[in-house]
MOPAC internal coordinates of N, CA, C and O (Angstrom, degrees):
PM7 1SCF
backbone

  N    0.0000 0     0.00 0     0.00 0    0    0    0
  C    1.4626 1     0.00 0     0.00 0    1    0    0
  C    1.4456 1   113.55 1     0.00 0    2    1    0
  O    1.2310 1   119.31 1   -44.62 1    3    2    1
  N    1.2629 1   118.91 1   135.38 1    3    2    1
  C    1.4371 1   124.13 1  -178.07 1    5    3    2
  C    1.5372 1   110.62 1   -77.53 1    6    5    3
  O    1.2310 1   118.31 1   -36.49 1    7    6    5
  N    1.3113 1   120.83 1   143.51 1    7    6    5
  C    1.4216 1   125.06 1   174.20 1    9    7    6
  C    1.5076 1   107.57 1   -58.76 1   10    9    7
  O    1.2310 1   118.64 1   -62.77 1   11   10    9
  N    1.2857 1   120.19 1   117.23 1   11   10    9
  C    1.4764 1   120.46 1  -178.42 1   13   11   10
  C    1.4987 1   117.63 1   -62.02 1   14   13   11
  O    1.2310 1   119.58 1   160.31 1   15   14   13
  N    1.3494 1   118.40 1   -19.69 1   15   14   13
  C    1.4388 1   124.76 1   177.27 1   17   15   14
  C    1.5143 1   113.16 1   -89.10 1   18   17   15
  O    1.2310 1   120.81 1   174.55 1   19   18   17
  N    1.2920 1   116.06 1    -5.45 1   19   18   17
  C    1.5100 1   120.69 1  -177.08 1   21   19   18
  C    1.5322 1   110.05 1   -84.63 1   22   21   19
  O    1.2310 1   119.16 1   -59.08 1   23   22   21
  N    1.3100 1   119.21 1   120.92 1   23   22   21
  C    1.4195 1   121.55 1   177.10 1   25   23   22
  C    1.5342 1   110.16 1   -99.96 1   26   25   23
  O    1.2310 1   121.23 1   -52.14 1   27   26   25
  N    1.3110 1   115.25 1   127.86 1   27   26   25
  C    1.5007 1   119.52 1  -179.68 1   29   27   26
  C    1.5885 1   107.10 1  -106.05 1   30   29   27
  O    1.2310 1   122.17 1   -45.95 1   31   30   29
  N    1.2052 1   113.45 1   134.05 1   31   30   29
  C    1.4992 1   117.85 1   178.47 1   33   31   30
  C    1.5301 1   111.91 1   -74.05 1   34   33   31
  O    1.2310 1   120.65 1   -87.34 1   35   34   33
  N    1.3296 1   116.36 1    92.66 1   35   34   33
  C    1.4916 1   123.61 1  -177.06 1   37   35   34
  C    1.4889 1   110.05 1   106.32 1   38   37   35
  O    1.2310 1   121.07 1    10.08 1   39   38   37
  N    1.3492 1   115.56 1  -169.92 1   39   38   37
  C    1.5044 1   118.02 1   179.03 1   41   39   38
  C    1.5554 1   107.07 1   -69.10 1   42   41   39
  O    1.2310 1   122.53 1   -35.56 1   43   42   41
  N    1.3782 1   112.77 1   144.44 1   43   42   41
  C    1.4560 1   121.06 1  -179.33 1   45   43   42
  C    1.5282 1   107.85 1   -72.70 1   46   45   43
  O    1.2310 1   120.03 1   -50.75 1   47   46   45
  N    1.3932 1   117.55 1   129.25 1   47   46   45
  C    1.4159 1   124.61 1  -171.36 1   49   47   46
  C    1.6509 1   112.41 1   -49.54 1   50   49   47
  O    1.2310 1   121.97 1   132.48 1   51   50   49
  N    1.2465 1   113.84 1   -47.52 1   51   50   49
  C    1.4852 1   116.58 1  -177.11 1   53   51   50
  C    1.5421 1   112.30 1   -67.74 1   54   53   51
  O    1.2310 1   120.33 1   151.78 1   55   54   53
  N    1.2883 1   116.97 1   -28.22 1   55   54   53
  C    1.4597 1   119.03 1   175.64 1   57   55   54
  C    1.5053 1   109.15 1   -71.50 1   58   57   55
  O    1.2310 1   120.13 1   141.82 1   59   58   57
  N    1.2991 1   117.36 1   -38.18 1   59   58   57
  C    1.4562 1   117.99 1   176.99 1   61   59   58
  C    1.4706 1   114.62 1   -69.25 1   62   61   59
  O    1.2310 1   119.65 1   141.19 1   63   62   61
  N    1.2664 1   118.28 1   -38.81 1   63   62   61
  C    1.5240 1   121.49 1  -175.43 1   65   63   62
  C    1.5670 1   109.57 1   -91.53 1   66   65   63
  O    1.2310 1   118.30 1  -176.57 1   67   66   65
  N    1.1916 1   120.84 1     3.43 1   67   66   65
  C    1.4671 1   121.85 1  -178.91 1   69   67   66
  C    1.6697 1   108.55 1   -64.70 1   70   69   67
  O    1.2310 1   120.35 1   152.34 1   71   70   69
  N    1.3244 1   116.93 1   -27.66 1   71   70   69
  C    1.4301 1   121.74 1  -178.05 1   73   71   70
  C    1.5078 1   107.62 1   -68.32 1   74   73   71
  O    1.2310 1   117.84 1   157.32 1   75   74   73
  N    1.2809 1   121.73 1   -22.68 1   75   74   73
  C    1.5324 1   120.38 1   175.84 1   77   75   74
  C    1.4825 1   110.73 1  -107.86 1   78   77   75
  O    1.2310 1   120.16 1  -160.13 1   79   78   77
  N    1.4271 1   117.31 1    19.87 1   79   78   77
  C    1.4506 1   119.39 1   170.42 1   81   79   78
  C    1.4759 1   114.54 1    85.23 1   82   81   79
  O    1.2310 1   118.71 1  -163.63 1   83   82   81
  N    1.3153 1   120.07 1    16.37 1   83   82   81
  C    1.4381 1   123.11 1   178.27 1   85   83   82
  C    1.5759 1   110.33 1   -90.50 1   86   85   83
  O    1.2310 1   123.65 1   -54.96 1   87   86   85
  N    1.3293 1   110.61 1   125.04 1   87   86   85
  C    1.5335 1   119.22 1   178.69 1   89   87   86
  C    1.4750 1   108.61 1  -128.91 1   90   89   87
  O    1.2310 1   119.48 1    -6.98 1   91   90   89
  N    1.3347 1   118.60 1   173.02 1   91   90   89
  C    1.4786 1   117.55 1   172.76 1   93   91   90
  C    1.5863 1   113.73 1   -63.39 1   94   93   91
  O    1.2310 1   120.95 1   169.68 1   95   94   93
  N    1.2553 1   115.79 1   -10.32 1   95   94   93
  C    1.5536 1   119.45 1   178.46 1   97   95   94
  C    1.4549 1   110.81 1   -90.82 1   98   97   95
  O    1.2310 1   119.59 1   173.43 1   99   98   97
  N    1.3611 1   118.39 1    -6.57 1   99   98   97
  C    1.5014 1   121.82 1  -176.74 1  101   99   98
  C    1.5884 1   108.30 1   -68.22 1  102  101   99
  O    1.2310 1   123.48 1   -35.05 1  103  102  101
  N    1.3028 1   110.94 1   144.95 1  103  102  101
  C    1.4533 1   116.98 1   175.71 1  105  103  102
  C    1.5863 1   111.60 1   -78.86 1  106  105  103
  O    1.2310 1   121.82 1   -13.99 1  107  106  105
  N    1.2796 1   114.13 1   166.01 1  107  106  105
  C    1.4936 1   116.84 1   176.46 1  109  107  106
  C    1.5311 1   110.90 1   -59.14 1  110  109  107
  O    1.2310 1   122.33 1   139.28 1  111  110  109
  N    1.3998 1   113.14 1   -40.72 1  111  110  109
  C    1.4543 1   117.94 1   179.40 1  113  111  110
  C    1.5897 1   111.34 1   -61.09 1  114  113  111
  O    1.2310 1   120.23 1   139.16 1  115  114  113
  N    1.2965 1   117.17 1   -40.84 1  115  114  113
  C    1.4953 1   121.06 1  -179.95 1  117  115  114
  C    1.4998 1   108.66 1   -64.08 1  118  117  115
  O    1.2310 1   120.43 1   135.22 1  119  118  117
  N    1.3090 1   116.78 1   -44.78 1  119  118  117
  C    1.4635 1   120.38 1   176.37 1  121  119  118
  C    1.4962 1   111.67 1   -59.26 1  122  121  119
  O    1.2310 1   119.66 1   132.88 1  123  122  121
  N    1.3111 1   118.25 1   -47.12 1  123  122  121
  C    1.4587 1   118.98 1   179.30 1  125  123  122
  C    1.4493 1   108.49 1   -64.33 1  126  125  123
  O    1.2310 1   117.83 1   135.30 1  127  126  125
  N    1.3055 1   121.73 1   -44.70 1  127  126  125
  C    1.4417 1   119.88 1  -175.80 1  129  127  126
  C    1.6248 1   112.97 1   -66.03 1  130  129  127
  O    1.2310 1   121.34 1   152.29 1  131  130  129
  N    1.3607 1   115.04 1   -27.71 1  131  130  129
  C    1.4969 1   121.11 1   176.54 1  133  131  130
  C    1.5344 1   110.55 1   -57.87 1  134  133  131
  O    1.2310 1   121.23 1   152.64 1  135  134  133
  N    1.3071 1   115.25 1   -27.36 1  135  134  133
  C    1.5072 1   117.59 1   175.83 1  137  135  134
  C    1.5086 1   112.85 1   -60.12 1  138  137  135
  O    1.2310 1   118.82 1   145.53 1  139  138  137
  N    1.2827 1   119.86 1   -34.47 1  139  138  137
  C    1.4811 1   121.37 1   174.94 1  141  139  138
  C    1.4893 1   111.88 1   -65.73 1  142  141  139
  O    1.2310 1   120.65 1   135.57 1  143  142  141
  N    1.3766 1   116.36 1   -44.43 1  143  142  141
  C    1.4705 1   117.71 1   179.93 1  145  143  142
  C    1.4874 1   110.29 1   -63.51 1  146  145  143
  O    1.2310 1   119.05 1   139.93 1  147  146  145
  N    1.3549 1   119.42 1   -40.07 1  147  146  145
  C    1.4684 1   122.64 1   178.10 1  149  147  146
  C    1.5342 1   111.04 1   -66.50 1  150  149  147
  O    1.2310 1   118.56 1   136.04 1  151  150  149
  N    1.2711 1   120.35 1   -43.96 1  151  150  149
  C    1.4508 1   122.22 1   175.03 1  153  151  150
  C    1.5046 1   116.44 1   -62.71 1  154  153  151
  O    1.2310 1   120.71 1   153.36 1  155  154  153
  N    1.3210 1   116.24 1   -26.64 1  155  154  153
  C    1.5283 1   117.80 1   178.29 1  157  155  154
  C    1.4950 1   109.58 1   -77.19 1  158  157  155
  O    1.2310 1   120.43 1   166.56 1  159  158  157
  N    1.3194 1   116.78 1   -13.44 1  159  158  157
  C    1.4749 1   119.30 1  -179.76 1  161  159  158
  C    1.4909 1   108.51 1  -112.52 1  162  161  159
  O    1.2310 1   116.88 1  -156.35 1  163  162  161
  N    1.3740 1   123.54 1    23.65 1  163  162  161
  C    1.3862 1   122.51 1  -178.42 1  165  163  162
  C    1.5289 1   112.31 1    65.35 1  166  165  163
  O    1.2310 1   120.45 1  -108.59 1  167  166  165
  N    1.3243 1   116.75 1    71.41 1  167  166  165
  C    1.5006 1   117.91 1  -178.43 1  169  167  166
  C    1.5054 1   114.46 1   -51.16 1  170  169  167
  O    1.2310 1   121.31 1   -50.30 1  171  170  169
  N    1.3196 1   115.09 1   129.70 1  171  170  169
  C    1.4948 1   120.16 1   176.73 1  173  171  170
  C    1.5816 1   108.79 1   -84.59 1  174  173  171
  O    1.2310 1   120.17 1   -16.43 1  175  174  173
  N    1.3615 1   117.28 1   163.57 1  175  174  173
  C    1.4270 1   121.07 1  -178.84 1  177  175  174
  C    1.5877 1   112.09 1   -58.95 1  178  177  175
  O    1.2310 1   121.82 1   138.74 1  179  178  177
  N    1.3113 1   114.12 1   -41.26 1  179  178  177
  C    1.4772 1   120.41 1   178.37 1  181  179  178
  C    1.5703 1   110.28 1   -58.04 1  182  181  179
  O    1.2310 1   121.94 1   137.28 1  183  182  181
  N    1.3139 1   113.89 1   -42.72 1  183  182  181
  C    1.4724 1   117.74 1   176.82 1  185  183  182
  C    1.5058 1   115.91 1   -66.11 1  186  185  183
  O    1.2310 1   122.31 1   137.26 1  187  186  185
  N    1.3323 1   113.18 1   -42.74 1  187  186  185
  C    1.4285 1   120.43 1  -178.88 1  189  187  186
  C    1.5692 1   109.92 1   -62.69 1  190  189  187
  O    1.2310 1   121.72 1   139.25 1  191  190  189
  N    1.3785 1   114.32 1   -40.75 1  191  190  189
  C    1.4582 1   118.71 1  -179.80 1  193  191  190
  C    1.5385 1   109.10 1   -68.77 1  194  193  191
  O    1.2310 1   119.86 1   141.58 1  195  194  193
  N    1.2057 1   117.87 1   -38.42 1  195  194  193
  C    1.5527 1   120.81 1   179.71 1  197  195  194
  C    1.5223 1   107.92 1   -69.83 1  198  197  195
  O    1.2310 1   118.84 1   138.47 1  199  198  197
  N    1.3498 1   119.83 1   -41.53 1  199  198  197
  C    1.4397 1   121.19 1   178.31 1  201  199  198
  C    1.5214 1   111.38 1   -62.86 1  202  201  199
  O    1.2310 1   120.65 1   140.23 1  203  202  201
  N    1.2964 1   116.36 1   -39.77 1  203  202  201
  C    1.4719 1   122.99 1  -178.72 1  205  203  202
  C    1.5574 1   109.72 1   -64.24 1  206  205  203
  O    1.2310 1   122.45 1   139.23 1  207  206  205
  N    1.4069 1   112.91 1   -40.77 1  207  206  205
  C    1.4911 1   117.21 1   177.83 1  209  207  206
  C    1.4837 1   115.05 1   -59.71 1  210  209  207
  O    1.2310 1   121.29 1   144.33 1  211  210  209
  N    1.3668 1   115.14 1   -35.67 1  211  210  209
  C    1.5142 1   121.12 1  -178.03 1  213  211  210
  C    1.4592 1   114.49 1   -94.99 1  214  213  211
  O    1.2310 1   116.65 1   156.90 1  215  214  213
  N    1.3356 1   123.98 1   -23.10 1  215  214  213
  C    1.3714 1   122.30 1  -175.87 1  217  215  214
  C    1.5077 1   114.15 1   -85.72 1  218  217  215
  O    1.2310 1   120.99 1   167.03 1  219  218  217
  N    1.3832 1   115.70 1   -12.97 1  219  218  217
  C    1.4524 1   122.48 1   178.62 1  221  219  218
  C    1.5629 1   105.78 1   -98.28 1  222  221  219
  O    1.2310 1   118.28 1   -61.44 1  223  222  221
  N    1.3274 1   120.89 1   118.56 1  223  222  221
  C    1.4741 1   124.87 1  -173.52 1  225  223  222
  C    1.5327 1   112.28 1   -51.22 1  226  225  223
  O    1.2310 1   119.20 1   131.88 1  227  226  225
  N    1.3276 1   119.13 1   -48.12 1  227  226  225
  C    1.3893 1   123.38 1  -175.64 1  229  227  226
  C    1.5459 1   109.98 1   -62.12 1  230  229  227
  O    1.2310 1   121.75 1   136.55 1  231  230  229
  N    1.3009 1   114.25 1   -43.45 1  231  230  229
  C    1.4391 1   119.13 1   179.81 1  233  231  230
  C    1.5525 1   111.92 1   -70.24 1  234  233  231
  O    1.2310 1   120.63 1   143.77 1  235  234  233
  N    1.2852 1   116.40 1   -36.23 1  235  234  233
  C    1.4685 1   117.67 1  -178.48 1  237  235  234
  C    1.5171 1   107.80 1   -71.36 1  238  237  235
  O    1.2310 1   118.47 1   144.94 1  239  238  237
  N    1.3337 1   120.52 1   -35.06 1  239  238  237
  C    1.4813 1   119.11 1   175.14 1  241  239  238
  C    1.5042 1   111.95 1   -59.91 1  242  241  239
  O    1.2310 1   119.02 1   143.93 1  243  242  241
  N    1.2748 1   119.47 1   -36.07 1  243  242  241
  C    1.4749 1   119.88 1   175.11 1  245  243  242
  C    1.5573 1   111.63 1   -64.52 1  246  245  243
  O    1.2310 1   120.68 1   138.13 1  247  246  245
  N    1.2708 1   116.30 1   -41.87 1  247  246  245
  C    1.4651 1   120.27 1  -179.35 1  249  247  246
  C    1.5190 1   108.20 1   -63.59 1  250  249  247
  O    1.2310 1   120.49 1   130.24 1  251  250  249
  N    1.3041 1   116.67 1   -49.76 1  251  250  249
  C    1.4431 1   125.90 1  -172.37 1  253  251  250
  C    1.5073 1   110.74 1   -66.40 1  254  253  251
  O    1.2310 1   119.09 1   149.13 1  255  254  253
  N    1.3669 1   119.33 1   -30.87 1  255  254  253
  C    1.3978 1   124.66 1  -178.45 1  257  255  254
  C    1.4743 1   112.30 1   -54.82 1  258  257  255
  O    1.2310 1   119.51 1   145.14 1  259  258  257
  N    1.2924 1   118.55 1   -34.86 1  259  258  257
  C    1.4823 1   122.63 1  -177.47 1  261  259  258
  C    1.5138 1   113.62 1   -97.69 1  262  261  259
  O    1.2310 1   120.09 1  -155.49 1  263  262  261
  N    1.3298 1   117.43 1    24.51 1  263  262  261
  C    1.4851 1   122.16 1   173.85 1  265  263  262
  C    1.5066 1   107.47 1  -110.33 1  266  265  263
  O    1.2310 1   120.73 1   -33.89 1  267  266  265
  N    1.3182 1   116.20 1   146.11 1  267  266  265
  C    1.5219 1   124.07 1   174.23 1  269  267  266
  C    1.4787 1   110.09 1  -119.61 1  270  269  267
  O    1.2310 1   123.28 1   -39.90 1  271  270  269
  N    1.3115 1   111.32 1   140.10 1  271  270  269
  C    1.5546 1   115.44 1   170.91 1  273  271  270
  C    1.5155 1   108.63 1   -81.76 1  274  273  271
  O    1.2310 1   123.97 1   -48.41 1  275  274  273
  N    1.2786 1   109.99 1   131.59 1  275  274  273
  C    1.5822 1   114.87 1   179.23 1  277  275  274
  C    1.5245 1   108.39 1  -117.40 1  278  277  275
  O    1.2310 1   119.39 1   -33.98 1  279  278  277
  N    1.2294 1   118.78 1   146.02 1  279  278  277
  C    1.4707 1   125.52 1   173.75 1  281  279  278
  C    1.5744 1   103.66 1   -81.56 1  282  281  279
  O    1.2310 1   120.63 1   -72.82 1  283  282  281
  N    1.2589 1   116.41 1   107.18 1  283  282  281
  C    1.4718 1   122.21 1  -176.16 1  285  283  282
  C    1.5694 1   109.26 1   -58.07 1  286  285  283
  O    1.2310 1   117.18 1   155.37 1  287  286  285
  N    1.2773 1   122.96 1   -24.63 1  287  286  285
  C    1.4694 1   123.68 1   176.04 1  289  287  286
  C    1.5598 1   110.09 1   -68.99 1  290  289  287
  O    1.2310 1   120.23 1   153.66 1  291  290  289
  N    1.3649 1   117.17 1   -26.34 1  291  290  289
  C    1.4252 1   118.38 1   179.94 1  293  291  290
  C    1.5223 1   112.73 1   -98.66 1  294  293  291
  O    1.2310 1   118.39 1  -171.58 1  295  294  293
  N    1.2835 1   120.68 1     8.42 1  295  294  293
  C    1.4727 1   123.29 1  -175.70 1  297  295  294
  C    1.5201 1   108.58 1  -117.61 1  298  297  295
  O    1.2310 1   118.77 1   -47.48 1  299  298  297
  N    1.3017 1   119.95 1   132.52 1  299  298  297
  C    1.5248 1   128.26 1    -0.48 1  301  299  298
  C    1.4762 1   110.26 1   -74.47 1  302  301  299
  O    1.2310 1   122.30 1   -22.84 1  303  302  301
  N    1.3099 1   113.20 1   157.16 1  303  302  301
  C    1.4899 1   118.32 1  -178.89 1  305  303  302
  C    1.5375 1   113.80 1   -64.84 1  306  305  303
  O    1.2310 1   120.10 1   180.00 1  307  306  305

């Protein structure tokens, strides 16, 4: 779950890449490989930006810092 007070400049990377199966639980290899799927379908600028945010470790750490793990059994509160 994303921190509701956190504002991201543009579409949130995980939201953009969800269509190719990328989640916060995805490995770096899965994120890198997703680039091939995106390129095969003519990657849009929004997708390229999101992919860059997650495939570079320092940038992904910034994105992931604002995510919280929730116990699905307790959600919604």
